C-alpha positions in Angstrom: 0.0 0.0 0.1 1.3 3.4 -1.0 1.5 5.7 2.1 3.4 8.7 0.8 4.7 10.0 -2.6 7.7 12.1 -3.3 7.3 15.8 -2.4 7.2 18.4 -5.2 10.8 19.9 -5.4 9.9 22.5 -8.2 10.1 25.5 -5.7 13.6 24.3 -4.5 14.7 23.7 -8.1 13.6 27.2 -9.1 15.4 28.8 -6.1 18.6 26.9 -7.1 18.2 28.1 -10.8 17.8 31.8 -9.5 21.0 31.3 -7.5 22.8 29.7 -10.3 22.2 32.5 -12.7 24.1 34.8 -10.4 27.9 35.3 -10.2 30.4 34.4 -7.7 31.3 31.2 -5.7 27.6 31.0 -4.4 26.3 30.8 -7.9 28.9 28.1 -8.9 27.8 26.1 -5.8 24.1 26.4 -6.6 24.8 25.4 -10.3 26.5 22.2 -9.0 23.8 21.5 -6.4 21.2 21.9 -9.1 23.0 19.5 -11.4 23.2 17.0 -8.7 19.6 17.2 -7.7 18.3 16.9 -11.4 20.3 13.8 -11.7 19.2 12.4 -8.5 15.5 13.0 -9.2 15.8 11.0 -12.4 17.1 8.1 -10.4 14.5 8.4 -7.8 11.7 8.5 -10.4 12.9 5.2 -12.1 13.3 3.5 -8.7 9.9 4.8 -7.5 8.2 3.3 -10.5 9.7 -0.2 -10.0 8.9 -0.1 -6.3 5.4 0.9 -6.8 5.0 -1.7 -9.7 5.6 -4.5 -7.1 4.5 -3.2 -3.8 2.1 -0.3 -4.1 -1.1 -2.5 -4.2 0.3 -5.2 -1.9 -1.6 -5.3 1.5 1.6 -6.8 3.1 3.8 -3.8 2.5 3.8 -0.1 3.2 5.6 2.1 0.7 7.0 5.6 1.7 8.7 7.9 -0.8 10.8 10.8 0.2 11.0 10.8 3.9 13.0 13.4 5.8 13.5 13.0 9.5 15.1 15.2 12.2 16.0 13.6 15.4 18.4 15.1 18.1 20.0 17.5 15.7 20.5 14.7 13.0 18.9 14.6 9.8 18.1 11.6 7.5 16.9 12.1 3.9 15.5 8.7 3.0 14.8 8.2 -0.6 12.5 5.1 -0.2 11.1 3.0 2.7 9.5 -0.3 2.6 7.8 -2.0 5.8 6.3 -5.5 5.7 4.0 -7.4 8.2 7.1 -8.9 9.9 8.2 -5.2 10.8 11.2 -5.6 8.6 12.1 -2.3 7.1 14.1 -1.9 4.0 15.8 1.5 3.7 16.6 2.1 0.1 19.0 4.9 -1.2 18.9 5.7 -4.8 22.1 6.7 -6.7 22.2 8.0 -10.4 25.4 7.4 -12.3 26.0 8.7 -15.9 28.8 6.4 -16.8 28.9 3.7 -14.0 31.2 3.2 -10.9 33.3 0.8 -9.2 33.8 -0.3 -5.6 37.3 -1.0 -4.2 38.4 -3.9 -2.0 38.4 -1.3 0.8 34.8 -0.3 0.1 35.5 2.9 -1.4 33.2 4.2 -4.0 34.7 5.7 -7.4 32.4 7.1 -10.1 33.7 7.5 -13.7 34.2 11.1 -15.1 33.7 10.7 -18.8 34.8 14.3 -19.5 38.1 13.8 -17.6 38.5 10.2 -18.4 39.2 9.2 -15.0 37.7 7.9 -11.7 36.6 10.3 -9.0 36.2 9.7 -5.3 32.7 9.9 -3.8 30.9 9.4 -0.5 30.0 5.8 0.3 26.3 5.5 -0.1 26.3 2.4 2.2 27.7 4.5 5.0 25.1 7.2 4.1 22.4 4.6 4.5 23.7 3.5 7.9 23.4 7.0 9.0 19.8 7.1 7.8 19.1 3.9 9.8 20.6 5.5 12.9 18.2 8.4 12.7 15.4 6.0 11.8 16.0 4.0 14.9 15.5 7.0 17.0 12.2 7.9 15.2 10.9 4.3 15.7 11.7 4.5 19.4 9.6 7.5 19.7 6.4 6.3 18.2 3.7 3.6 19.2 5.1 0.3 18.1 3.5 -3.1 18.0 4.1 -5.4 21.1 3.9 -9.0 21.8 3.2 -10.0 25.5 3.9 -6.4 26.7 7.2 -6.2 24.8 8.0 -4.1 21.8 8.6 -6.3 18.6 12.1 -5.6 17.5 12.4 -4.2 13.9 14.9 -5.4 11.5 16.5 -3.1 9.1 17.7 -3.9 5.6 19.9 -1.3 3.9 20.0 -1.3 0.1 21.6 0.9 -2.5 19.7 1.1 -5.8 21.4 2.0 -9.2 19.8 2.4 -12.6 19.3 -0.9 -14.5 21.7 0.3 -17.1 24.4 1.3 -14.9 27.8 -0.5 -15.0 29.1 -1.8 -11.7 32.9 -3.0 -11.2 32.6 -5.0 -8.0 35.5 -5.9 -5.7 36.7 -9.4 -5.0 37.2 -8.9 -1.2 34.4 -6.7 -0.3 30.8 -7.5 0.1 29.0 -5.3 -2.2 25.8 -7.4 -2.3 23.7 -4.7 -0.8 24.3 -2.6 -3.9 22.0 -3.7 -6.6 20.0 -2.6 -9.6 16.8 -1.2 -9.1 14.8 -3.8 -11.3 16.3 -6.5 -9.1 14.8 -5.3 -5.8 12.1 -7.8 -5.7 14.3 -10.8 -6.4 16.7 -9.4 -3.6 13.8 -9.4 -0.9 12.7 -12.8 -2.1 16.3 -13.9 -1.6 16.3 -12.5 1.9 13.1 -14.5 2.7 14.5 -17.6 1.3 17.7 -17.3 3.2 15.7 -17.7 6.6 14.7 -21.2 5.7 11.1 -22.7 6.0 11.3 -23.3 9.7 13.0 -20.0 10.7 10.7 -18.1 8.4 7.6 -19.8 10.1 8.9 -18.9 13.6 9.5 -15.3 12.6 6.2 -15.1 11.1 4.4 -16.6 14.2 6.2 -14.4 16.6 6.2 -11.1 14.7 3.4 -11.1 12.1 1.2 -8.1 12.4 -2.0 -6.9 10.4 -1.7 -4.7 7.3 -3.6 -2.0 9.2 -0.8 -2.1 11.9 1.7 -1.7 9.4 -0.1 1.1 7.7 -0.6 2.9 11.1 3.3 2.6 11.8 4.0 3.9 8.4 1.7 7.0 8.9 3.3 7.8 12.2 6.7 8.0 10.5 5.2 10.2 7.7 3.8 12.5 10.3 7.4 13.1 11.3 8.3 14.2 7.9 10.1 17.7 7.8 10.4 18.6 4.2 13.1 20.7 2.9 12.3 24.4 2.1 14.2 26.8 -0.1 16.5 28.9 2.0 15.7 32.6 2.1 17.8 34.7 -0.2 20.0 37.1 1.7 19.4 40.9 1.0 22.4 42.9 0.1 23.8 44.8 3.0 23.6 48.7 2.7 26.9 50.3 1.8 27.7 52.7 4.6 28.3 56.3 3.8 31.9 57.3 4.1 32.8 61.0 4.3 35.4 62.4 2.0 38.9 62.4 3.6 40.5 65.6 4.5 43.3 66.9 2.2 46.7 66.6 3.6 48.6 69.7 4.6 51.4 70.7 6.7 49.2 72.4 9.3 46.9 70.2 11.3 44.7 73.3 12.4 41.2 73.0 11.2 40.2 75.3 8.4 37.7 77.9 9.0 34.1 77.0 8.0 32.0 79.3 5.9 29.0 80.9 7.5 25.8 78.8 7.3 23.7 79.6 4.3 20.2 80.9 5.4 17.5 78.6 4.3 15.0 81.5 3.6 15.6 84.9 2.0 15.8 87.8 4.5 12.5 89.6 5.1 12.1 93.0 3.4 10.4 95.8 5.6 7.0 96.6 4.1 7.8 100.2 3.3 10.7 99.2 1.0 9.0 96.3 -0.6 8.1 97.1 -4.1 4.4 96.5 -5.1 3.9 93.1 -6.7 1.6 94.6 -9.5 3.9 97.2 -10.9 6.9 96.9 -13.3 9.2 99.7 -14.4 8.5 100.7 -18.1 12.3 100.2 -18.8 12.4 96.9 -17.4 9.4 95.7 -19.4 11.0 97.0 -22.5 14.1 94.9 -22.0 12.3 91.5 -21.5 12.2 89.7 -24.8 9.9 86.7 -25.3 11.8 83.4 -25.3 12.5 81.7 -28.6 10.0 78.8 -29.2 11.5 75.4 -28.5 11.3 73.1 -31.6 9.0 70.2 -31.3 11.0 67.0 -31.7 10.0 64.6 -34.6 7.7 61.8 -33.5 9.4 58.6 -32.6 9.0 55.7 -35.1 6.5 53.0 -34.0 8.1 50.2 -32.0 9.2 47.1 -34.2 6.8 44.2 -33.9 8.2 41.4 -31.7 10.1 38.9 -33.8 8.8 35.5 -33.4 10.8 32.6 -31.9 12.6 30.8 -34.8 10.6 27.6 -33.6 7.6 27.2 -31.6 9.2 24.2 -30.0 12.8 23.0 -29.5 14.2 21.0 -32.5 17.3 18.9 -32.8 19.9 20.6 -34.9 21.1 17.3 -36.4 17.9 15.4 -37.3 15.2 18.3 -36.7 13.4 15.8 -34.3 11.2 17.4 -31.7 11.0 14.4 -29.3 13.3 14.9 -26.3 13.9 16.7 -23.1 15.3 20.0 -21.9 18.3 19.5 -19.5 20.6 21.9 -17.7 24.3 21.2 -18.5 27.6 23.0 -17.8 26.7 25.8 -20.3 23.0 26.2 -19.5 19.9 24.7 -20.7 19.9 22.5 -24.0 17.8 20.1 -25.9 18.4 16.4 -25.7 17.1 14.6 -28.7 15.6 11.2 -28.2 16.0 10.1 -31.8 19.7 10.7 -32.4 20.9 11.6 -28.8 22.3 15.1 -30.1 22.5 18.1 -27.8 21.1 21.4 -29.1 21.8 24.8 -27.4 18.7 26.7 -26.8 18.7 30.3 -28.3 16.0 32.8 -28.6 15.4 35.8 -30.9 13.4 38.9 -30.1 13.5 42.7 -30.8 16.9 44.5 -30.9 18.2 45.0 -27.5 15.8 42.7 -25.7 17.0 39.7 -23.8 14.5 36.8 -23.8 15.2 33.9 -21.4 14.0 30.3 -20.6 12.1 30.0 -17.4 11.6 26.6 -15.9 8.4 25.7 -13.8 8.5 22.0 -12.9 8.5 20.0 -16.1 7.3 23.1 -18.1 9.6 25.6 -19.7 8.5 29.1 -20.8 10.0 31.5 -23.2 9.9 35.0 -21.7 11.0 38.4 -22.5 10.7 41.1 -19.8 11.2 43.9 -22.4 8.1 43.0 -24.4 6.4 41.5 -21.5 5.8 38.1 -23.3 5.6 34.7 -22.0 4.7 31.4 -23.9 5.0 27.7 -23.2 8.1 26.5 -25.0 8.5 22.8 -24.0 7.2 20.2 -21.4 9.3 17.3 -20.2 7.7 14.1 -19.5 7.1 13.8 -15.6 
């Protein structure tokens, strides 16, 4: 049974896009985080589909996607969680690799960098999953848990790392990497865990620990109630620049220069007896006043040029002119990835001279917008 789906990360991704469009180290860091999150979302969607395919409608399993827990100052961002009626909890961490990875005999994870043609170090997802389980144990201890004869039934945690079915895995000879599997083999791995207990041991576990499906759903909903989603961090306002008075000129004497007398804010009053009447002008003064020359009227401005239409109403591949594909974010910005030939096409917009149209992302939808001519139109929509 499906208890929770993945949260909508469109607001977080939009915030990262805005930060990545800036300048400086913060923009570079935001662009890197955006690229990592977009790649991770693709892997999580693939794994979520395979998990839901096998367990979403099963009354013996509770499925939770995207669970973020905070316990005692520690945080666990769990991609997927499976709980069965024997209170066995499968903690699933999804990793997306573009060009595969390998595991050394010491348990270190290295991913292949196709651009630099070399392996790069990365954090161990197995150790990451163990930290998730440590936080999850604290969360389980704080909720109502099924009991037998007045004692809490001890949960069993199974950590697994899921990778894409097409990923290449170079496994070591002297390190146990059996908990790193491809996402499409998850069901077989769980069946293998059940078979490893044996018929007699499996029967004893079932008799001693088996609970109802409603109890499993209740436990899962308690965990979901502890979910603390990640919110976009507020953008810091620029600090005001303090006013600095001009430095005094250097001179041999340190004595302060005399200050000029203050300028009066209002003209001095004139005694009524000496004030000239407002309605009289001397004839000689009137004769000297000449009317001002008329200011020539400037010619009317030409009407604005009509907005030039975008070269294509939808993205098209520069190689095969195909229109099926997705818009992705890469090192040099957004580009169109063609499904037909696999080619990449940079996205360029044309508008009136001097205008700067841009591409705005809103979830799977992309809009062509121009602030100068105040236009906005749907450009492309990626498949969810």
